[in-house]
N, C-alpha and C positions, 0 to 999 in steps of 0.2 A: 557402318549400315546403313540405309535411308530407315529415315524414321514418317512410319503412316501420315502423324498430325507433330503437333509439336503448341504446348501452352506454356507463354512465361508469364508467371505470375511475381511482380516484384512488390513484396510487400516490404516499403521502407516509413521505418520506424525510430524518430527520434527520440529516444525510449527513456525512463524513470518514471515510468506510469502514469496513465490517465484516473483523473477521480474516480472513485470508488465506487461513488453511485453514479451508475449510466446517465439516470433523466434529466443529469448537471451537463450542460453545452458547454463547449469550452473552447474560444478557437488555437489553432493550432498555433498562432503567432502571440500566443499575451503567456506571460511566463508571472502567473500569481501568487503572492505574500500574503501568508496571514499575518494575521496580528494585534497581537491579543492584551488588552489595559487590564491592569489589575492596579482599583485604585483604595486607596486604608481610607475610610471616615468613620477609623475610631475614636475612642475619646482624649486619647491623646493629639492628634489634631483638628480637631472641631475647637478643642478648649485654648489653643495657643491664642486663644484673639476673641476678641467680644465685637457680636455678637458670635457663639458659636458655627452658624451657616458659611462666615468670612471665607476662611480658607478651603470648607468644602466648596465654598462656589466659585473660586478659586482654579480648589484641580478641578469643576466639571469644564470650567469656560477654559482650560490649559487641554483637557482633551478634545473638546468638539473642534477648537483650533487646530488641532494635531490631524484632527479627522478631515476635516477640512481640504487639508494639504495630503492628503493620499490621495494622487488624481493618476492616471495610467499616464508612464515614462515612455516615449520612445526610446528603443536599445537598437543597435547596432543590426542587421541585417530581416529589417522591419520586425521587429520585437514587440513587445509592447511589455512592462512592467506594470499589473492591479495588485488590487489589491483584496482581502478581507478581511474585515474588519468583527471585535468585538469583544464587550466589557465584564466585568464583574464590581462591587465594594463588598468590603467585609470590614469585621471589627475579629469578636469574637464567634462571630457568623457568619457567611457567605450568601449575598444574594447575587443570581447571574441579573446582568441588566439587560444582554442581550449576544447570544449565541454570532459564531462568525455570518456574518453575510456579507453578502458585494459589496461595497462602494462605490459601484455604476449604477446599482440601482437603489439600493438601500440606504444611501448614507443619511438623508433626511432622519428617516425613523432610525439608526443607530444612536444619531444628535438627540433626537426627541425625549427617547430613552434615558440618556446621559443627563439632559433639564431634569428629568426628574426624583434624582437620587435626592434622598434624603437619610441624614447622616443616622448610622446603628449607634455611635460611642460603645463602651464597653469596654472590651479590654481587645486585646492585636494579634491574631493567627496569623501574621504573615506566612509563615513555614504551610498553612492551610489554604491559604488564595493563592499561595506561587502552585504547590502542585492541582490544583479546582484549576487554572488557568490551562495547565499542560494536558490531563482532563480532554479540555477542552475546545483546542488545539489535536488531539492527536480523535479523539470522539466527531469534531463536527467539521476538520481543514479538509482538505485538498487533497493531503495526504501525498505533502513535498516534507523527502525527509529533512534537505536546507533551506526551507524557504518558511522554516516558522519561526518568531518573534512574540515575547512577553514583556512589556511592556507596566514596570514594575512604579509604582508613586505612592510612597511613603515618607515618615519620617524619619527612619529606622529606630523605633520604640518597640519591644521592649528592651532597653541595654542589658540589663541580668537578671541575676534571681527570679526569671518568669517562665513558667512551663508556657515549652510550647508543643504543641497536643499531639503533632504530626513529625515530629523528627525533626523539629529544625531549619530554620533557614538554608545552613549547610547542608543537608539532606537534600531539601529541597530543589537547591542549585543545582547538585551533582544529580537530580535524578533528570532536571533540562538536557544538563549534559548529554546522560547518557542517552535523551533519545536526540541532541541535536539540534536539541530549540536555544537559541541564545537569547539573552534574557538581560532589558537594559533595565537600571536602578536610578531613578528621577526621584530629587530630593523634593519635599513639599515646600520650603526655602531655603536658603543658603547655609544655614546655622545646625544642619541636622548633620546624626551621630554618622558620620561616614563609613567609618569602621565598618556595619553591620550594612549599609550601605555597599563597603566593596565587597559583602560576601555574596552578598544575591547576585549582584551583576559575575557577567560570564567570564570579563578579567576585566584591566584595568583600563580599556576601552571603553567599555560600556554603561562607564558610571562617569569618568571627564568628572566634571564640574555641574552636568544635568540638577537643572532646576523645573517646580513647573510653578507654583507660588512669586511672582516677581512682578513687581510695580512696576517693570516696562515689560513692552510688552513685544520688545526686540530682541531681550534674551529668554524668552518662550523661542519664539521663535526661533533663532539660535539653535536651543534644542533638539525643536522636533526636525530641525533642515540637517541637523549635523546626522542624528540617528536616522532620516530617509538615505540620508548619501550613505551613510555608513550599509544600510539594508541591499539598497541597488545596489555599493559596490560588490559586496557580497555573492549577490545573485549571480548577479548578469558573468560574474565570473565560475557560476558553480553553474549556469546555461550553458557556456562556452566551452565549461574546461570536461562534463560529468554526464552531459546526453550519449546515446547512442542509437543510430539508424540501422533499421534493419532491414534488409532486403528480400524477399524471397521470390526465387523464381522456380517458375513449374515448367515441365515438359509433357503433354502426353500427346497419345494417337485415337481414334477411334475403336471402339469398347473389340474385345477380342472374339473373335466366331472360329472355329472349327479349321486348322491350318491347310493354305489353301499353294498351288503354285508362285513364285514371285515373279511379281506383273514388273512390265516395265518399267524405268522410270523418266517420268514429263521435263520436258526443257523446264530450267529456273525463269522466274516470272522477272522483271527490272527490278531494281532495287527501291523501292521507298523512300522520300522523300524521310529529310533528319529529322530528327523529334524539334519541338517547339520550348518546352518545357522551361519556365522562366530560371535565371540563375539561381543558383543555391545558397545555403550559406557555408562558405568553408572554414569560420570563423570556427565552428562546434566541432568540438575533436569527438573520437569514438569509434565503436566500431557500425559497422557492413556487415549484416547476415544474409548472406542469399545464397539460395536453393534450387537447385535443378535437378527432375525427376524424368528420366523416362518413362513415356507415358502408352505404351503398345499394347497393355496390357488389362484391360476391360475395366467395367465400369465400377467392382467390388475396391480393384486398389488405385482409379480415382475418387473413390469416397474415401479411404484410407491417409490419401497425399492430402487433401483439401484439410481431412483432422487432421493433420499429423500440423497444417501451416496455422491451424487454430490452439494447437496447446501446444505452441512454438509459442506464443503470441503470449496465455497466460504466465506460462514459467517465468520469460523474461520480464514480466510487467510483475508476476506474483514475488518472483523466488531471489534477483539477479540483481535487479536493480533500485533505484533513488528513485523517487517518486515527480519526476522535472514533466517540462508538460509534453506532448509524444505528437507526434505527426507521423501519418499512417499511408502510405498508398499502396492498389493491389493493381499491377500492369498483365495484362492479359495477351498472350503473342500467340500467332501461329499464322505469324506470315508478311508479307507487309499489305495484305489487305484486307487482314484479321487481326482487331485489338481492339481488349476490354479496357476499361480504365474505372475500377473504381476508391477512392481516397474518403479518409476522416475529411471531413471541410465540407465533401458534397451537399450538395441540396438534399438525397436523403439518407446523408449517414454523417452522423452528428458524435456517435458515441462509438465507443470499441464494439458494444453489443450488433451493432448494428453493421460493423463491417464485416464481420464474424457473417453473420448472414449473409451478406455481400459474397463474403469469401467459400459458402455454406454453396449458392445458387450459384456458382460459375459455370455457365453452360460452356457446352464440345466447341471447339472451334475448328475439324479436322482438315487442317491444309498441310499440305508438305513442307519440312524447311526442316534448317539443321543444329547440330548442339553449338555451334561456333559464331553463327550468326546470331543466333539467337542468345548466350552472350555480348556478340556485339551491342546487337540491340539496347540491352539492360545498360552497356558497361556509357553506351551514348543519355542514354535517355533519361538515365537513373541516378546509377552510380554516380557517376561524371558532376552532378550536383553535388555529392555530400559525402563524398571519400576523405577520403583523412588520413593520415600517418594511420592509426587508432585503429581504422577500419577493420573489420573481418569479411571475409565472404564465405561462406558452405556451399557448393554446389551436391548436386544431391542430381544421381543419376546412374541410371544402369553400363557406361562407362564404354558403350560403342559406338561412337559416332561415326556416323561414313566420313572420314577426316577427306579421302580421295576425291569426293565431290563437296563439299565443303572448304569453299576458297577461307572460311577464318578456320586463322588454328583455333587448337583449345585452348594455346597460354594468352588470351588474349588479354587477359586480368592481366597477369602477370607484369612486374618491375613496375608498378604503381602505387606499392606503398600500403597493399593490400596483404594483408594475413590471411590466407584459400586454405579454408580448408573439403575434402570432398569425400562424399559418400556415395560409395556403389552400392546399388542394390541387384540381387538376380532377376534376369526377365522372367517372361512370365514360361521359357521354354528353357529353362535352369542354366542360361549363360550364365559362366560369373561374367563377372566386370572386369575390362580389359586394364590389367594394372598399369600397362604404361602411360595409357591414357589415363586412368587416376594420379599417377606421377607428375606426369603434364600439367595438368589443369588447378593442383596443391601448389603450383613454383617453388622446388626444390628449392633451384639457386638463390633464389628472391635472400636478403639478407634477415625477414622476416619467415622461414620456414614454416610452411603449410601443415595439415597433417590430413591422415586420413580414416574411412573407417569402411569395415564391407560389412553389408548385411546380407542374408539369408532368403528375405522376404520383406514385403511391403509391411505387413502384421509387423514385425519387429521395428517400425519407423515409433509405432508407440509402445514400445517396452519400454518400462521405467529404468531399468539401469541405461539404457543407450540414451535415452532422453538426458537423465543426470551425467552423465561422461558429453554429454556435446556441450550442456552447457555451462559444465565447467570449461572444456575449450577455449568455450566465446568467454569466459570473465577468466583465463588464467591472466590477463595480463591486471588485474587485482584493478580492474576501474569499477568491480559489485561490490558497492558497501557490503558490512559485513558488522550488523548492527547486533551482539551477540545478546545484550544486558545479562550477563554471568547473575544465576539464583542462588544458592545456598540454604543447608538447610539446619537450624539447629538440635533437632530430637528429632526421635521417633516420630516418623507423621505419618498417618494412613488421608491422602484425598478420591474423597468419593465424585466423582463428573454426574449431575443429573439433568441428564437433556430433556426437553421437553419434544414431544413427539403426539401433539393433539394435532385437532384436522386446521387448527388455527393456524398454525407452522406453515404446515403442506411439505409434503415430499422434497421438493429440490431443496429448500431451506432447509428440511432436516438435515440431507447431506451436508451442507455447509458445517449447520452444528458438529457433528458430525469430524469436517477434516478438522476447527480446530481443537475440539477433545483430544485428537492424536497428533496434535501439535502442542499442548497442553503436555499430554502421557511422556511424550520425549523428553522437553523442558523438564519438568520433575525427575524423569526417572533418570538424567543428564547431571542433574545437578551434585557440586560437594556439597559432601552430605556427614566428609567427618568423624565417617564410623556410624552416624546414624541411620537406619536403616528406612527410606520414602517407597511408601507403596499404592498404589494408584486403584479403584475402581471404577469401575462405568454402568451407570444405573441408565432407564427412561423413563418418563411417564407418560401418560395422559388419564385413564379414568383410571386405573390401576397402574402400579409401580412393577417394573423388570428387571431382575440386574443382569447384564450383560457380560459384566468383567469382574471378577473374585478379583479381593485388596489381593496386590502381586508386584513383585520388583523387576519382572520380565517385560522389558517393553514390549518385545514381536511379540510378546504371546495378546498380553494387551488390546494393542493396534490391532493385529488380527482380527479382536472380537468386534473389537469396534466396530471396521469395516462387514465384518457380518450382520450385522444390527440393521431389524424392521422396521419401517412405519410402523408406527399403531394407529397413527390414522381414527382419534377417537375425541373424546371427552378431556376437560381440564379441571384433576382436581389438585389441585395446591400441599393442600392436605395431605393426601395420600401418601404425597414422594415426599415431604418433610420426616412425617411416621413411618414411612418406613426404613428412610436412611439411619433415624434413630434403632432402628429391629440393625441394620448392617451394623452398626460401628456398639453394638452392644459387646461388653466386655474391652481388655485392653485397654487397663488405667492409665498404661503409664504410658502410652501415645499421642501423641498429641490427634484433634481429628480436625479434617478441614474439609466441608461443602461444600463446592460449587453446583447452583441451583441455576438451571437457563427459567427465568419464566419472567413474562410483560407484567404480570399481578391480575391479570383475569385468570380468574377459577370460578366455575359456575354451581350457582348456590350456595356457596360458601360465604358468612360474612367478613366485615375485619374482623369481630371480637375473636372468633375460632382461629380465623391466620393468626392473630396475634395468640389466642393462646398454644399453637402447636409450636411459633417462636420460643416461646417462652419453656418449653420441654426440652426445643433443641438447645437453648443456651443453656438448663440445667443438666442436660448428659455432657454438658464439655466439649460442644459440636459450635465451632465455629462461619457462622452460615455469613457465603459470597451469593449476590445476586446478578446474572448478568441480565441486561433487558434491551428486548432487540425491534427499534425503529418507535416511531410517535404513536400510536395506540394502543397506551398501556395503561394500569391502574397506578395513579400518581400513589392514595392513600398506599394502596395494603402495599406497593414497594416499600413504601418508609417503615410498613411493618415489619416488612418481610426480614428489615436490616436492621430493628431497635431491640435485640435482643429479647422483646419481649417488656422494655423498659418508656422511659418517656423519649421521645426521640432527640441523639444527639447527631448534631451537623455532622464533626468528626470523623467520630466511628462510620456510619455511610457513607464517608467519604474513602474512606479506604474498603469498606467490603458495597458498594453498589454500584457495575460496572454498566452504559449507555453504550446500547452503538444504533444508528440512523438505521441501518438496514442490516440483512444476512451477508451479506457479499462479505463486508465491513470486517468481519469474525476472522479471516484469512487473510486481511490486505492489511500489509506491511507492520507496526510493531506491533500490535495489539496484542497481540499473543505472549511478547515479552508481557505490556503492562499488567498483565491478568496472571500471570504465573510469581511476576517478582510480590504484587502484595498479597499472593496467597503461602507465599514460601517464607514472609515475615513474619515475624516472631508480635501472638499477640499483646500488644500494648492495654489491653482492656476497654 
């Protein structure tokens, strides 16, 4: 049939995720690497020579020289490796030198901070320091799964007979591997404890004979250049093999009115000139996801279709793909003289949020055209620039194209190495999609056979079951990373999650808090239990505290009750939340009690002494308290008190019990929920 109008939205995304913080601006041509230095300034390093500052100064010089070498490196296909770097130094305490910063703008600042390092002396808690480095990479990094590295510079001490309070270097190294973080082990000088350095390193290639303090500058540069070459080799391979291109094509007509007599079709206009886009990068392999929607069905369905585009973008970014650099564009096509293009990197579209808004604001371009012609336009101007053998194309349509008047066949995407899926949607007159057209679209005769779905109405495009099935088909070629990071409990355990519902949080952020609570609930209740019972309860607080879900092992029930929780939008009384938790945990002496409290440390009219008293009562009740703080506007003193157990501050204990993220979006981005759930599931070590 002839379509009243047509819009083709081609959403091209080189997926592996955009930086979660929407205020960060990043060029699609950049390939960022997060590199974090963990520097040993303990007594065993400082006292190796006189004066004590000798090796500390050597270590600082090595780090600054390393930072100077972190320069943008051009790669094939007009890509460029860029660097974010930060550092900490440690003994039996940990001091953050500077969090991750962009080397293009903050190199001088980081070097100046390195210069100010004063050796701490005392013991050597390398395991705690590595875990803190992991936390910094996951908390403030670019959320790129495969592009995170730690450089540990240490003498390898202690050797034996020394308590390592954070589980030991083997556990720290394993935690890094679970998060795909690679760790280089660099000796202070050549005569170091190589066995322990080899345990720290990801594998033998990440140890070699790397040395930081040496009389020869050339030896230092050799270490630095070897490490950088290894990183660049892995990063560029990752970007060429694990990225996903996403194309969304969208067809529509005018707003539906009352059915009238069918009019005569006008003559077809002359073909427009071919597109003049720049040559795409054929080295990048992975999927293209295309969607075509027939839209002669009214404004409400047009809005649903645009929301579907945004939802697919979110699902693929947060759930299916690793966080590599993204390149996204939207082409709206409604005939040779009616096109509109918006893309990430445009003057006013610098972030994923900007692009989503642009999609929502797409205007109607109601001119007559044809499905085959639209697919051909997309192939010429978008898909051919990106296509690879692992590409996936989804065609969303009513399956009722006028194939007699459209000179371009519906199988125009076949034979191109694509995997094509068809989604047929019943139109406004309740006419079913044409099965023959759907079969032609999905290229059944191609080596990579396609697939199809049929939906009864446009509303089902937003149905969770359909979206889950669709993303599974997109990812069935196993190009979607799966970081399960399994957890287990070794005792009967109750976990209470207390969400902050105060006005300072805001309703939108509260919804993301609820989403994280649901993710954690599913993790806890699906964990390996070894015959033990695990229950999860959910509460929220502002001025007062309420219980949203009683302790239960029923995942469906708890998750459903989280969904129903209403934002309180009132003040913040953290001590009320703690007292409420004590009451909820009362009884059950044979069960472990764990409390996750959302708090930025700020509370109206509550002194630090009152918080300390409440924390002490929590500890005496046998409750292990974990605190999750969001953003930079926090009360650090109160946060330290919350994770103190009512005792003098213990950095090691605080590391295991305090979580920080830069914004609420980071709560549900990447593997953060796995980090939180794993630490809570671990047996307390006092």
